[in-house]
C-alpha positions in Angstrom: -8.5 114.2 110.6 -11.9 112.9 110.6 -11.8 110.1 113.1 -15.5 109.5 113.0 -15.1 108.6 109.3 -12.3 106.0 109.9 -14.2 104.5 112.9 -17.3 104.0 110.9 -15.3 102.4 108.0 -13.7 100.0 110.6 -17.1 99.1 112.0 -18.5 98.4 108.5 -15.6 96.3 107.7 -15.8 94.3 111.0 -19.6 93.6 110.3 -19.0 92.3 106.9 -15.9 90.2 108.1 -18.2 88.9 110.9 -20.7 87.6 108.3 -18.0 86.1 106.3 -16.6 84.2 109.4 -20.1 82.8 110.4 -20.7 81.7 106.7 -17.3 79.9 106.6 -18.0 78.0 109.9 -20.7 76.0 108.0 -18.0 74.4 105.8 -14.7 75.3 107.6 -11.4 74.4 106.0 -8.2 74.1 108.2 -5.1 75.2 106.4 -1.4 74.8 106.9 0.7 77.8 108.0 4.5 78.1 107.8 4.9 79.0 111.4 2.8 76.0 112.6 0.0 78.1 114.1 -3.7 77.5 113.2 -5.2 79.0 110.2 -8.8 78.6 108.7 -10.7 79.6 105.6 -12.5 82.0 108.2 -9.4 83.8 109.0 -8.6 84.3 105.4 -12.1 85.4 104.4 -12.2 87.8 107.2 -8.7 89.2 106.3 -9.7 89.7 102.6 -12.6 91.7 103.6 -11.1 93.9 106.2 -8.1 94.6 104.0 -10.2 95.5 101.0 -12.5 97.8 103.1 -9.9 99.5 105.2 -7.7 100.2 102.1 -10.2 102.9 101.2 -8.6 105.1 103.9 -5.2 104.9 102.1 -3.3 103.7 105.1 -1.1 100.7 105.0 -2.3 97.6 106.8 -0.5 95.3 109.0 -2.4 92.1 109.6 -1.6 88.8 111.2 -2.2 87.2 107.8 -0.1 90.0 105.9 2.8 91.2 107.8 4.4 94.6 107.0 8.1 94.2 107.7 9.9 97.0 109.6 11.3 98.7 106.6 7.8 99.1 105.1 6.4 100.6 108.2 9.1 102.2 110.2 8.4 105.7 108.9 4.5 105.4 108.6 2.7 108.1 110.5 -0.5 106.0 110.4 -1.3 102.4 109.6 -4.1 99.8 110.4 -3.2 97.0 112.7 -5.7 94.0 112.5 -6.3 90.6 113.8 -9.0 89.1 111.4 -9.8 86.2 113.7 -8.3 86.3 117.3 -8.9 82.9 119.0 -8.5 80.7 116.0 -7.4 77.6 118.1 -10.6 77.9 120.2 -12.5 78.5 117.1 -11.5 75.3 115.5 -12.6 73.5 118.7 -16.0 75.0 118.3 -15.6 77.6 121.1 -17.5 80.9 120.5 -15.0 83.1 122.3 -13.3 84.6 119.2 -13.1 88.1 118.0 -12.1 90.6 115.2 -9.7 93.4 116.4 -8.9 96.5 114.4 -6.7 99.4 115.5 -5.5 102.7 113.9 -1.9 103.3 114.9 -0.4 106.9 114.9 3.1 107.3 115.8 3.4 104.0 117.7 0.2 104.3 119.7 -3.5 103.3 118.8 -5.9 106.3 118.4 -8.9 104.2 117.3 -10.0 100.7 117.9 -12.7 98.1 118.0 -13.3 94.6 119.2 -16.1 92.7 117.5 -17.6 89.3 118.6 -19.4 87.8 115.6 -21.1 85.1 117.8 -22.7 87.6 120.1 -23.0 90.5 117.6 -21.3 92.8 119.9 -18.8 95.4 119.4 -16.7 97.8 121.5 -15.2 100.8 119.9 -13.9 104.3 120.3 -11.4 106.8 118.9 -9.2 109.2 120.9 -11.8 112.0 120.8 -14.8 109.8 121.9 -16.0 107.8 124.7 -16.2 103.9 124.6 -19.3 102.5 123.0 -20.9 98.9 123.2 -23.0 98.6 120.1 -24.9 101.8 119.7 -24.8 102.8 123.4 -22.2 104.5 125.6 -20.6 101.9 127.7 -21.7 102.1 131.3 -19.1 102.1 134.2 -20.9 101.0 137.3 -18.4 101.8 140.0 -19.9 99.3 142.5 -19.8 96.5 140.0 -16.3 97.3 138.9 -15.3 97.2 142.6 -17.0 94.1 143.3 -14.9 92.3 140.5 -11.8 94.0 141.3 -10.0 90.9 142.4 -11.3 88.7 139.6 -8.4 88.0 137.3 -8.5 86.9 133.6 -6.5 83.9 132.6 -6.2 82.3 129.2 -7.9 79.1 128.3 -5.7 77.9 125.5 -2.3 79.6 126.5 -2.1 79.7 130.3 1.2 80.9 131.5 2.5 79.4 134.9 3.7 82.8 136.1 0.3 84.4 135.6 -1.4 81.6 137.3 1.0 82.1 140.3 0.4 85.7 140.4 -3.4 85.1 140.6 -2.7 82.7 143.6 -0.3 85.3 145.3 -3.1 87.9 145.3 -5.9 85.6 146.1 -7.6 86.3 142.8 -10.7 84.6 141.6 -10.0 83.2 138.2 -12.1 83.9 135.1 -11.1 82.0 132.0 -11.8 83.7 128.6 -10.2 83.1 125.4 -9.0 85.7 122.8 -9.3 89.4 122.9 -12.6 89.2 124.5 -10.7 89.2 127.8 -10.5 93.1 127.2 -14.3 93.2 126.7 -14.7 91.6 130.2 -12.5 94.4 131.6 -14.3 97.1 129.8 -17.6 95.9 131.2 -16.1 95.3 134.7 -16.6 91.6 134.8 -13.0 91.2 135.9 -10.6 93.7 137.5 -7.2 92.6 136.2 -5.4 90.8 133.3 -1.7 90.4 133.6 0.4 88.5 131.0 3.9 87.5 131.4 4.2 86.3 127.8 5.2 88.2 124.6 2.0 88.4 122.6 1.9 89.7 119.1 0.9 93.4 118.8 -2.3 92.7 116.8 -3.5 90.6 119.8 -3.6 93.5 122.2 -3.5 96.8 120.5 -7.3 97.4 120.5 -7.7 96.2 124.1 -4.9 98.6 125.1 -6.5 101.6 123.4 -10.3 100.9 124.6 -9.2 100.2 128.3 -7.1 103.4 128.6 -9.8 105.3 126.9 -12.4 104.0 129.3 -10.5 105.0 132.5 -8.8 101.8 133.0 -5.0 101.2 132.3 -3.0 98.8 130.2 0.8 99.1 130.0 4.1 97.5 130.8 4.9 96.3 134.3 6.8 99.6 135.0 3.4 101.4 134.2 4.7 102.9 131.0 2.6 102.6 127.8 3.3 99.8 125.1 4.6 100.9 121.6 3.1 99.4 118.4 5.7 100.2 115.7 9.0 98.6 116.9 11.1 96.1 114.9 9.9 93.2 117.1 6.2 92.5 116.5 6.0 90.8 119.9 4.9 93.3 122.6 6.3 93.6 126.2 4.7 91.9 129.1 1.8 93.9 130.4 -0.8 94.5 133.1 -4.4 95.7 132.4 -6.8 96.8 134.9 -10.5 97.8 134.5 -10.0 100.9 136.6 -6.7 102.8 136.9 -7.0 103.2 140.6 -6.8 99.3 141.0 -3.1 99.4 139.9 -1.9 100.2 143.5 -3.1 96.9 144.8 -1.1 94.8 142.3 2.6 94.8 142.7 4.8 92.4 140.9 
């Protein structure tokens, strides 16, 4: 399997989707959604481009904007898992902390992923046979910098959970508030040491971050330290803990 080919396809798709999002911002339309969550013309434009381009790989696509039901995907060996615009609520408010997330799932686990920030034109990416890159360069893991920020915890801006806030206080963690999947980018760069979430997020919200963190020497998994699964009947993931360096896990009990 040529993972370089699929990663390049995902990178090209994310680049084109980023341009579409930035263009839609100029005349943004907010649309109704059946489940009551936020949806914009930018979400739909990004989803259309990603779906069209990733379909060239001949894998099924599970997107936040086009759900594959369990019967459609239960026996799939591979499928794309995408969030065309993660952080829509903040995006509508004019915040710049939103991103595109793409993962390729193989037998319930991601084997390739990217997180793209249209505003900063930054992208973090890797596949299971590569190291993690930021833009065109290998991501640098500065051990001293990671250690310095070990006790900085990522907390959500728009979806702050009381239990996670209490966890930060219990361990005397310094809070860093970031919206969307860009929290994972902060962990990848060592700007924070831990992200713990006692809330069932959708699988498209976290799969890319899960893969990139584990590929980069960090850890993301359930509270019992087992890995998350991405092709179960329920599209809501288990509670999780993520750390920038796997060695930090020993300092954070529940």
